N, C-alpha and C positions, 0 to 999 in steps of 0.2 A: 504494499499499500504506500502511495507516495505522500510525502510531507506536505501539509497544507501551505499555501504561500502566505508570507508575512503581509500584514496590513500596515503600511507605514504611514504614520502621521509625522509631525516634527520630531516628536520623542515618544518612545514607548517602553513599556516596563520589560525588563531584562530578567532572566531567571535568577532567583535570589537562592541563598544558602549553598552556594558552590563552595566546596571544601578548600580552605585556604584563602578565599577571596570573598570579601563583602562586596555586594553589588547593590547600588542604589540608582533610582531614576533622577536624572537632573531636570529641574524646572528652569528654563531659560528666562522665564519671565521674572525670576527672583535673582538677587545677586548669588553668583556662583561661589564665592569664597566661603561663606558660612556653610555651604552644602559639602565642601571637601574636608581636607585635601584628597586629591585623587592621584593615584599612580598611572592609571590608564583611562582613557575616555574612549568609549566605542559609540560612534555616532552616524547618523545619516542626515546631514545638514544641507543635502542638495536642494530640497525644497525651499529652504531658507535662503540659500545662495542664489537661486533662480528668482525667488520674489523679491530680493533685495534690489533687483535691477529697477523696480517700479513701486515698491511698498515701503514706506518709511518705517512702519513698525518691525518688518523683517530687517530692514537696514540697521536698526537699534539692536535687535537681537543678536545679529551677526557681529556687530562692533563690541557688544558685550562679551561675546564668546571669545572673540579674537584678543580682546584686552586681557581676558583671564588666562588664555594660552601664553600671551607674552609675559605675563607676570609670573608664570609658572612654567619655565622652560624644562623642568624635570618631568612633567606630565606628558606621557606618551599618547600622541593621538592616532587613532585608528579610524580613519587615515588622515594624513595632513591636509589642510584645507587647500593649499595651492595645487596639490596633485588632483583633488577631487574637482576643483574649478576647472582645470584644464580638460578633464574628461567630459565635462558638461558641454564642451564645444565640439561638434564632430569635425570642424575644420582642423582643430588641433589633434584629436585622436585619429584621424585619417591619415594625417602626416606621419604620425607614429607608424601605423599599420603599413603605409607604403614603403617604409624602409626595411620591413621584416624580410623581404625577398633576399636583399644582400647579406643580412646578418644570420639568417637560417637557410641559406641556399641548400647546404648539405642535407637538410630534413625535408626539402621540397615544400617549404612553406611560402605563401604569397598572399596578396590581397588584390581585388579586382581594381582595375584602372577607375579613378574617379575625378570629378571636377567640382571645385568650389564655385557656387553661384551666389555672388554677393547681391546682384540685382538683376531682375528679369525684364527691366525696363526696355532694354535694347535686345529684342528677340533675335535679331540677325546675328549680334555678336555671339549670343548663346548657342545658335545654330552652327556657327563656323567653329566654335570651341569644342563641340561635342564630336567633332570629327576624329578627336583622339579616343573616344570610347566606341563601344559597340552595342547596338540595340539588340534586345530591349534594355532600357534604363530604369533603374529603380531610384525614385527620388525620396530623399529623407530630409527632415527638418534639421537645421544647423543645431538647435538646442537638443541635446541628447538626454532630456528628462521631462517627465511629466507626461499627462495623457496624450497631448499633441505630438509628442516625439514618436508615438506608435502610429500616427497616421501617414501612411506612405502611398506612393503610386507606381505603377509600371507603365512606362512610356515606350511605344512601339515605332515611333517615327518622328521625324522633324516636326511635323504638323502637331504632335502631342506636347511639343515643348511649350505650347501656349498654356498648358495646365500647371507649368512650374510656378510655385510660390517661393520666392526668395524671401530670406537667405536659406539656402539649402545645399545638399550635395547631391550630385547626379552620379550613381555608381553603375558601371557595366554588370548587368545581371548574369550570374553564372548559373547554368543548369546543374542541379545537384540532386536529383532524383527525389525531391520533396522531403528530404531529411536534413533537420538542423541539429548540430551537436552543441549544446551549451556547456561551456567549461566553466565550472564555478571554483573560484581561488579562495583558499582560507589559509594565509600564512604560507607555510611550506607545502601545505596539502592541496590538492586540486581533485574535483570530481566531474565526470563526463555524464551528461543526461541527454537522451535523444528525444526530439521533439519533432512534430510534423512541420513542414515548410512548403514553400510555393512550389508548385509542379514545374516541370520543364516546359520551355517555350522554343519555337524555332528560332535560331539565331537570326540576325540581320532585320533590317527594317520591313515593316508590313503595314497594311492598311487596316489597323485595329485601333479601336477607341481605348484610351487610357483607362486602366483598371485602378480604382482606389480601393484601398483596403486598410485595416487596422492590424499591423504585425502582431500584436498581443494576442488578438482573437484567433489569428491563423496559426499561431504557434503554440496555442494552449494544448496540454497533454490530451485533452478530450475533444479537439477540434475536429469538426466534420465538414469543413469548408470545402466547396467545390475547386477552390484554388490550390488545394493540396492533393487532388485526386489524380493519381498517375494511371497511364494506360497499363493494362496487364502485361504487355510485352517489355515494359521498362525493366532492364536488368537491375539486380540489387547492387549496391556499391559496398566496397569493403569499409569496415569501420576505420576511424582515424588510428594512425600509428600511435601507441601509447608513448614511445619514445619521442616522437615529433610534438606531440602535445606537451610533454614535459619540458622540452627544449623551449617551446613557445612560452609556456608559462613562466619559466625561469627568466627568460629575456625580458618579458613584459613587466615582471616584478621589479627587475632592476631599472628599466626605463620609466615606469610609472612612479616608482617609490611607494607603492601602495601594497596592502596584504589582503583587502577585501574587495574583489572585483570579478567580473564575468567577461568571458569571450565567446562571441558567436562564431562558430566555424562550420564550414561545409566541405564536402568532397566534390571536386569538379569531375563531373561525368565523363569527360573527354580525356583529361590529363591525370585524373585521380590525385591531384595535388592537394594538400590541406590548405584551404583558403579561408582567410580571416575576414569577416564581413562587418563585425562591430565589437566594440568594448564597452562594457556596462559598469556603472558605479553600484557597489554594494546590492547586488541583485537580490531577488526573493528566494534563492537556493531552494526552489520548489523541486521536489524529487530527491533532495539529499538529506537523509535521515541523520547522517552523521554531522550535519552542520554544527550543532550545538557543542558536540564533544570536540570538534576540531577547532572551534572558536575558543573554548576554554583552554585547550592545549596550547594555542598560539598566545593567549593572554599570560598563561603561566610561563611560557617561554620568554615572553617580554619581560616579565617580572623576575625571571631567573629562577622559577620554581619547578620542581617536578611533582606530577600528581601523585598523591598517596594511594588514591582508589581510581577505579577506571572511570574516564570521562563520562561514559553512558550512565554511570550511576549518579553523576553529580549534575546532570543537565536533563531536565525533562520538558522544559517550555522555554519560551523566549521570544525576542524581537530585536528591534535593530539599534536603539539609541539608549546608552547606558554609560555610567562610570564605574569602573572597578577599583575598589579601594583594598589595598593589601592589608590583611589583618596582622 
């Protein structure tokens, strides 16, 4: 049975009573100093970071948090705010992805060609720029967080570029047998979960209307979308190489400076290369029952502790944003 997804708000309760670690929920609307001191803070402030762009209350919450972190440099942050902020921008994360081919060539890891679209005001320039890509194209919002970040579309010809809503990224669509492999990273450990994905489409431009879809709905474990239905003749693809995935995770951990993130990978039906299509901040870890034990192990590692009993016995429930205080 799969693990239910986490329901994130700004902050949520973390499992209490962990052996050797006292865990408390942080209330950002109150001064953080009296709530501490904290050795490790586990958080998912991506909502606040995005909302701070236009909301004064979120700006103040973020400023208070950053002030506390600055005043308490010994407190470990999982994960650092600058690293999380960078991953909220697909322009930045896709630049990281585009360099994987060179650093992981021996493992046959790559990412699809893509184009950053700052503005779609000049459709002619966009049409000229996409000559470096191959149709169909998948269009994704620049901001990689929130419900709108899951709203995507498949564009099949130059005429369909009129549906582009900038700022966004246009990425060459790679046929992958309607199978998405979500790699969930927790410190030194990672877990691979298979999900439904978009079916194969004929390569090259064609006279077909743009398909709008929500990637979250398409790739849910129980998804029954027509967009994921393959022909019976479609051959099954081999699973990702565990060694290649491990090399990818190790490389990204170093480049991102993060411990809690997800990577979406697919297997190219033509070349069988491991293809990275997205990187996610603190994902839901749905389908990873070992998440809590892995997170506790990582926290204990950060604190320089060894678990006295099995992590499975120590964690039975939890969520995303908390502060760990060493007893």
